[in-house]
N, C-alpha and C positions, 0 to 999 in steps of 0.2 A: 123266548125272541122268534119272530118269525124268520124263515129262511131269507129274505130280500134283505133286511137288517144284517144278518149274519154277513150276506154277502159284500156288502158295502163296509161293513166294518176292515173285513179280512181283503180286501182291495186298498181300502185305506196304509192298513197295517202294509202291505205291499210296496205301494208309492211311496211311503212314507221311507221305508228303507231304499228303495234304488235312488230318492232324492238326496239321502245321505251318502251312499256310496259312489254317486257321481260328484256330490261336492268333495268327498275326501281324493277320491280320485284325482277330481281338478288343481287340488290343492296340494299334493304328493307332486303332480308335476310342476306346478311355478314351483316349488321350493328344490325338487332336483335338476332343473332346469340350468341348464351352462348359463354363465354371466354373458352377456353382449361382447362380443369380440371387440368393439370399438370404444368399450368403455375399460379404466382401470383404477385401481387403488392409489389415491395419492394422500399424503399426511401435509396437514394444515394446521396454522395454531389454532387456538381455541379462546388465546387471550394476549395480550401484548406481551412479549419476549424481550426484554430490554439488552441494549449490549453489553456483551460480557459477563451474561448469564448462563445457568447451566441450563439447559430443558429437562423439563419432569414431565412425567405420563400426563399429569392431569393437565396440560399446557395444550396438548395434541390430539388430533384425533385423525381418522381416514374416512375420505368422504371417494365418492366416484364419480370421474370426469372423463370428457373423451379426451383420446389417447392424443391427437393434435392440438391438444390446446397444454399439455403436461410438458413442462421441462426438462430437457435429459438431464438433469441433476437432481429431480425430485427424488422422493423415497417414496417406496410401496410399504412401508410396514410403521410402525411406531417406535417399536424395537431399536431400530436402527439411527434413531435420534435420541432417542433418551441416554441422557448423559455427558452429552456434546455442549460445546460453549457458542454461543453466539457472538459470531464477529460483527452482525449488523442486528441494528431492530426491527424487531417484526411486528404487526401488526395483525390484531384478529381476522382470519380468514385467509391469511397470506401462506403461499404454501410454501412449506420449507424445504430450501435446495442447500445443496454440497455446499456450494460458493459461500453459504451465508454461516455456516458453521467449523467448528475445528476440535480436532481432538481434545480431549482432554488426558493427557496422558500424569496425570499426579502435579502435587504443588499447589501453587494459585492459580485461580483462572485466568490472573492477567498472563501468566505464562503462554496460554495457548492462543492467545491472542496475536503474540508478535509472529510476523510471518517469517519463511526461513531464512537462515544468513543475516537476519536484522538483530540487533540489542533493543534493549530498555534502559536508557539512562533518565537520572529524575534530577530536577536541576531547583535549588533552593530560589522561591520567589517571594513578593512581596506584593502590595497591593498595586503598583507600578510595574514593575517585571514583570508581573501576572495578567497586565492588561485588564486591570481594574475588576480582576473577578471574571471575567467574560470567557473566560477558557474552560471548554470543556471535552471531555473524552468525544473525539471524532474531530474534533477541531487541527486544523493545518496551521503552522506556523514558520516564520523565519528566526535566526539568531544572528542578534547583532551582535558585537563584543566592542568594545571601549577600553583603550589604554593608555597610560602616558608616556609623552614622548621625549620628556626632558625634563627638567629641572625647572624650568619656566611656568609650569602649571598646562601646558598644552598637551590635547589629547586629542586623540584618533579614533574613529570609527568606523567597521566596516561588518558586510554581512557574511557571515563564514558556513553555516548551513542553511537550506530553503527549504521549504516544502515538506516539515518535518509532521507525522501525526503524532496528536496526543493523545497516548493511550488512556492516562488516569490522573486526575486532580487531586494529593493527596491521598486518601487509602480509597479512593473511590472511581469504577472504570463505568459506573452508570449515565447514560445519554438522557434520561429521564427529566433531567433539570433543565429550566430557561433560564431561572434567574441567577444575575451576576452573584459569585459566592468567593469572597477573599481568603485562598489556601496559602499555606505556606509549602508547598513542594508541589510542581507538574513533574509527571512521567513522561518521554519521547522515545517514539520509535525510531532508530536510524540504522546505516551497517556500520561494523566494524572502526571502519577508516573516518567516517561525522562522528563516532564518540570518541575516538584520539582528540579530533581537530575540537569537540566539543568540552573535554577537559586540559586540554592546552587553553583553550580562550580563558576558562575557569578558572586557571592557574596566574595567567598573566593580568588580568583585568577584570569588568566589570561586565555581565549579559542581560540583555533586554532581548524579550521576546514579543516576535511583530505579529500580529493575528492575521490571514490570510485569509481572502474571500475563497468560498468552497469550489468555486467555477474556475478560479485562477490558479493554470497549473504551468504557468510559462516562469522561468528562472533567468536569472544575470547572463550574460553571456560571458562566457568564459575569460579570462586574461592569457592574452598570448605571453608566453615566456620571452624574456627578450634573447635575442639571437647573438651569439658571441664573433665578433669582429676578429676575422682572420688576417692576422698580419700580411702584407706580401712579400713574398721574399725579392731579396736586392736581385735589382737588374745587370746582368753580367757585363764587366767594360765591353766597350766598345772599342779598337784598336785599329787608326786610322795612321797609315806613314804618310809622312811628308819628305819630301825629296828635293833638296836644293837644285835648283837649276841654273844659278848661275855659279862661278866660280867658286869654290870650295869644295871642302872634301865632307864636309858632317849632311848628316841629313836628321830628322826627327821624327818621331812619333809620337802623334796624339792621343793620351789616352784617357778616354771621357768614362766617370762614374755619377750617373743620374744627373747633375746639374754642374760638378766638378769637372773641369778640364785641365790636362796637365801635357805638357810637352817633353818628351824624353830624347834627348840629342844622343844623335847613335854617330860613330866615325863609318864611313865607307871603304 
């Protein structure tokens, strides 16, 4: 082997080692570089998560997003959302937000969907009371009560509760159904005072549910309570003296009580 060939081989080896060292240095620098300060980790859904479903690890992942586009209640780690209950349906790619999740503290998942200071009450329904099976979890309804007013068969109906949220139909709290299903019971969310009104209405007569438009949040005006009439105090008697001007020694006093007039004779 000539010296020229040996020199070329040695130079090639040196250049190759140098290129490998530079590539390794560049790659290490990229891997150890600090993340962009304008980006942050955000948890998003990888599949559709239905209302009332517990979030599982395979249903979420982390993505990098600009900080100014991330909601304030977003999560930066998947372990912070796993095991929570979805209070709203989420589609694939949606940001998982705290406002759409509830803690699961044991028991059924339905209990985690109830808002604080509210209760869940089930109402027995049929195909008529249940609005032909079109009631689904997440809908809002009014409750009407009908009761007999006498022995003549007359009845009266009134709206006793308004804008209640449907938590579940039968034993299903999922909102992934769109077809009507005739069920036997509907679970509604309400305050303790509304629960007492509902139970009283169930005892007094028959209930009927009325499905509301989700954009309609108006309620009937409250009926003013009748004002009790206060009986006026009796007017004090008006005493008016009458004096005879012609011969006579007696005089009189006129006593007026309301519209009654009496004359009392007196001696001077």
